[in-house]
N, C-alpha and C positions, 0 to 999 in steps of 0.2 A: 211603123213596123221596125223591129230590131234587125240590124244587119243590112238595111236597104234605105234608099232615099226616095221619097214619094214626090212625083211631079204631077201637075195638073194635066189631065188629058182623058181620053175615052178609055173605058174598061174593055178588056179583051174577053174572049169566050171563057177563060178560066177564072174570071172575076178579078184579075189584077190589071193595072194600067198597062197599056201597050208600050209606053216609053219608059218602063221601069229599068233603071241602071244599077247594077250591083256596086257596093262600095269598093270591093277589091278591083273592079274593072274600071273605075272612074279615073280619068287622067289626072296626074299630079302636076300642078302648076307651081314652079319654083319662083320665088320673088327675087328680084335683082339684088346683088350684094351691095350693101351700103358702102359709102366711102371710108367709113371709120375702120373697116376691116383691112383695107389696103394700107391705111396709116399705121395700124398696129403691127402689121408685118414689116413695114419699113423701119419702125422704131426698134423691133427685135433685131433686124439685120445691122442697123447702125450700132446698137449696143454690143453685138458680138464682134463687129469690126473694131470698135474702140478697145474692147478687152484684149483682143489679139495684138493690137498695136501697143498697148501698155506693157504686154508681156515680152514681145519680140523687140521693141525699140531699144531697151537697155542692152540687149545682147548684141545688137548690130552696131552700137556705138563703140568707140575705142575706149581704152582705159582712161579714167579721169586723172587729171594732174593732182598731185598731192596738195592738200590745202596748206596754206602758209600758217605757221604757228602764230596764234593770237597772243597778244600781250597778256601776261598773267594779271588778271584782275579778280577782285573779290566777287564771288557769285551771289553774295547776299544782297538783297534789295530791301531797303528800309524806306519807309515814308518819312524822310527827314526834312521834307519841305525844300527850302532854298539851300540847305547845307549839303555839301558834297563829301562823300566818304573818301578818305585817302586810299590809295592803292598801295598795298604792302609788297615790297619786292621779295622774291623767293630767296631764302637763305642759301648762301654759298656752301658747298660741301666742305667738310673739315679737311685740312691739309694732312697728309699722312705723316706720322711721326718718323723721324730719321732712325734708321737701324743703328743699334749700338756698334761702335767700332771696337773689335777685340783689342785689348791692350797687348802690347808687345811683351813677350816673355823676357823676364829679367835674367840675364845670365850671370850667375854668381861666379866670381873669380876664385880660383882655388887658393885656399889659405897657405901661407908660407909654412913649410915644415920646419919646426924648430929642432935643433940638434938635441938628442937625448943626453942628459947629464949623467955621469956615473953615480951610483948610490954613495952616500957619505960613509966613510970608514968608521967602524965602531971605535969608540973611545975606550981605552984600557982603564979598568977600575971604576967605570961610571955605570951605575944602575938607574934606569929611568924610573920615576915614581909611578906607582900603580894608578890606573885611571879610576876616577870615582864611579861608584855603582849608580846607574840611572835605571829606576824601575821602568818596565815597558808600559807605554800608555794603553789604558783600556780601550779595546776596540768596540765601537758602538755597533749594536746589531743592525745588520743591513735591512733596511725597510724597502718594501716594493715601491717602484716608481708610481707616481700618481697616474690614474687612468686618463687617457686622452678623451677629448669630446666624442670621437667616433666610437670608442669602446663604451662610453657611458650611454650613448644612443642605442648601441647594439644590445647592451644588457637590458635597457628599458624596453626595447622591442620584444626581447625574448620573454621577459617577465610579465608582459601585458597579456590580459585574457584575449581569447579569440573573439572574432566578431560574432555577435549573437549569443554569447554565453554570459550569464549573469554571475559575476563574482568568481573568485578563484582563478588561478592561473596554472598553466602546465609547467612543471619544473623541468629543467634541463640539467643533466649531469655534466661532469667535466669533459666527457668524450663527445657531448653534443647529442646524445640519444634521449628522446622524450621518455619521461617516466610517468606521464599521465597526471591526473589530479587525485587528491585524496578522496576516499569515499565519504559521502555526506556533504561535499562541497560542490559548488557550481562548476560549469565548464565542461569541455568535451574530454572523454577519456582517450588519451593517445597512446596508451600502453600497448605493446605488441608482444607476440610470442617469439622468443629467441630459439632458433633451431640450430642444430649442429651442422657443420659443413660436411657434405658427403664427397668422397674422392673416388674417382673411377679407377678401376684396375682391370687388367687383361688376364683372362683365363689362359693358363699355360698350355693345357692339352685338353681338348673337348672330346677326344675319342672315347675315353673311359669316364666321362663326367655325366652324372645324372643331375641336371640343373634344378635349381629351386623353382617350384611352380609346375613341375611335370605331373601329369595325370596318369595314375596307374589303375586301369580297370581291373576289377576283382569280383569273384563269385563267392558268396558266403558258403562256407563248409558247415557252419553251426547255426542253428536257429537262436534267436535272441528273445528273451523274456525279461523285461526290466524290473521285475519284483526285487531281484538281488543283483548287485554288481558282479561282473564276471568277465571271463576271457572270451575272445571271439577269434575265429580263424577264417581265412579266405584263400583262394587260389587264383593266380594270374592266368587268364585264358589265352594270352598271346605273348610273343616275345616283346621285350622292352629294349629299345636301342639307345645308344649314347646321344650326346647333344648333336653330333655331326651326322647321325643316322647311318653309320657304317659298321658298327660292332654291336652285337647283342650283349647287353650287360646282365639282364634278368631273363632267364629262359622261361619259356612257357611251362606252366606247372609249378612255378615257385610258390611256396606257401608263406603267407603273411600272418603274423600273430599280433593281436592287440587286446584292448580291454575297453569296457564301457562303464559309465558311472550312472547311477540312478538318481543322484541328487539333482541333476539338471532337468529332470522331467517333473513339471508341476502342472497345475490346472491352467489350461489355455495354451500350453506348449505341446507340440506333436512330434518333436524330434529329440533324440538323445545325442550326447557328445561321445564320440568314439575316437580313441587314440591308437594308432597302429605302431607297434613297437619295432619290429625287425622283420627282415625278409630272408628266407632260406631257399637257395636255388637247388635244383636236382644235382648239381655238381658239388654241393657241400659248401658253397660260399654263403657266408652269413654277414649281413650288413644292417646296422641300426639306422632307422629312418626317423622314428619319433614324429610322425606326421598325422594330421587329423583326417578323419574320413568324411566324405561328402556323399550326396545322392548321385543318381545317374547323370543329372544335369549340372552338378557342381554345387548344389545347395549345401550349406553348412549343416553338419549333423547328419543323423540317419533317421529317416522316417519309417513308419509302419502303421499297423492297425492299433488304435488306442481303445483300451477298455477303461471307462471312467468309474466302474463299480457303483452304478446308480442304485442297485438293489441294496447293497451293503450300507451305502451312505445315506440313502433316503428311505427305502422301503422298510427296512428293519426298525429304524427309529419311529416311523409313523405307526407301525404295528405295535411297538412297545408303548407308545403314547396312548393308543386306543385301549389297550389292556389296563394301563394305569388309570385312565379315566373311568372305566367300568368298575374297577376295584374301589376307587374312592367313592363313587356313587353308591355302591352297595354298603360300604362302611358307614356312610352318613345315615342310611335308613335302618340298619340293623344294630349298630353299636352306639355307645354313648359318644358325646362330643369329644371327650378326652381321648378315647380309643380311636375314633375316626381321625382326629388331628395327628395322632402318633403314626397311624398307617400312612396318611398323606405325606408327612414329612419323610418317612423312611423310603417311600416309593419315589419321591422327587429326587432324593439324594442318590439313590441307585441309578435312576434313569439319567441324571445329568452326567454321572461318571461314564456310563456306557456310551452316551451320545458323544462325549469328548473323545473317546477312543475311536469311534467310527469316523469322526471328522478328520482323523489323522491318515486315513486311507488315501493314497495317491494313485493316480491313473497308471496303468500298465501298458507298455508298448510291446507288441508282438511282431517279430520279423521272421519270415519263413526262410528255411534253408534253400539255397540256390538263387537267392535274389542278387541282382546286379548292383554294385556300388562302385565308388571311385575313391582313390586315395590321392590327396594333394601333397606332394613332397614339399616339406617346409624348409629344407636347407639343401645346399649343394652337396651331393654325395659323390665322392671320388673313389672309383674302384680300380685305379691304376696299380695299387700294391699287390693285387691278387690276379691281375690279368697281364698278358703280354702277347704281342702279335708275332706270328711266325709265317714265313713265306712258304707257300705250297709248291 
């Protein structure tokens, strides 16, 4: 029976033996520990004690005495049999060379001053013979000194190609600036763009100065249609102050005049170029600014609604092509071959001329009156000659 042990004996009233003992209730009898377990524990304890002694014993000992220097012998060991290798002594260090003793300076004794003799008196009636003419010796042209080895090595290093370049070398001019390599030859192009030096300057008076880069908001007074180039005007909606923000230079309501060009508007472009010429204030002050116009957010040019003239450029040519095709079909059926060919040639020539004219139509930009734009001042504008401050 699973889960129980069966013993011999009488059966009980329930059909099971009376002395039935469950496995879980059976007493557990433990065998005595063998001797080898105690031996194993003793071995572990002795090994641990030995390891601790090996670690702690060098720490407990005092410092060891320095070992005596051994005689220098050769560390090589050869199987030489009965022969014994000689021991080579260590070479002695070289003796330092004696420092040179500076020679004592030689004091030159001053030379004896000889008395000056008076010039000889001229002899009366004696004329000395003229000295013979000796032509000057021709001077040889001065030749440059031969280059030193350092200069030769430096020139060779400059004329050599860079690492990784095949053939060709970068030239160097007299000032040491790289000129790059010639086109079509190997090497790296080391030429650079030479730029002019910019010098700083201080603005004398910023009270009446309208600095370069100032944005002037403006409201269009005239509508724009870019079929033809023309003039345009706008009005400043608020006062414009100077660079220091203390004096109003352009009063509110000042009128700005400019012009726009239609040649800048082609297919794919949606903005035209506008140049604002001058500003006229309500007080009668006129100043030329010659600055470009921008959009409300500073975009270059002036945008608007674009009319691409698709009907004129595409619809009318398609309609004319359909009429030409019908005419040619009728001529092939009703007329002779010569007459039909003449009509086809005439129709094709007329149609090609008309299509070429329609292809020249450019898109048109429409800008409504009252639109908001900006003007970007392109130069420093000084209004000091027309304004002056007065104490109130």
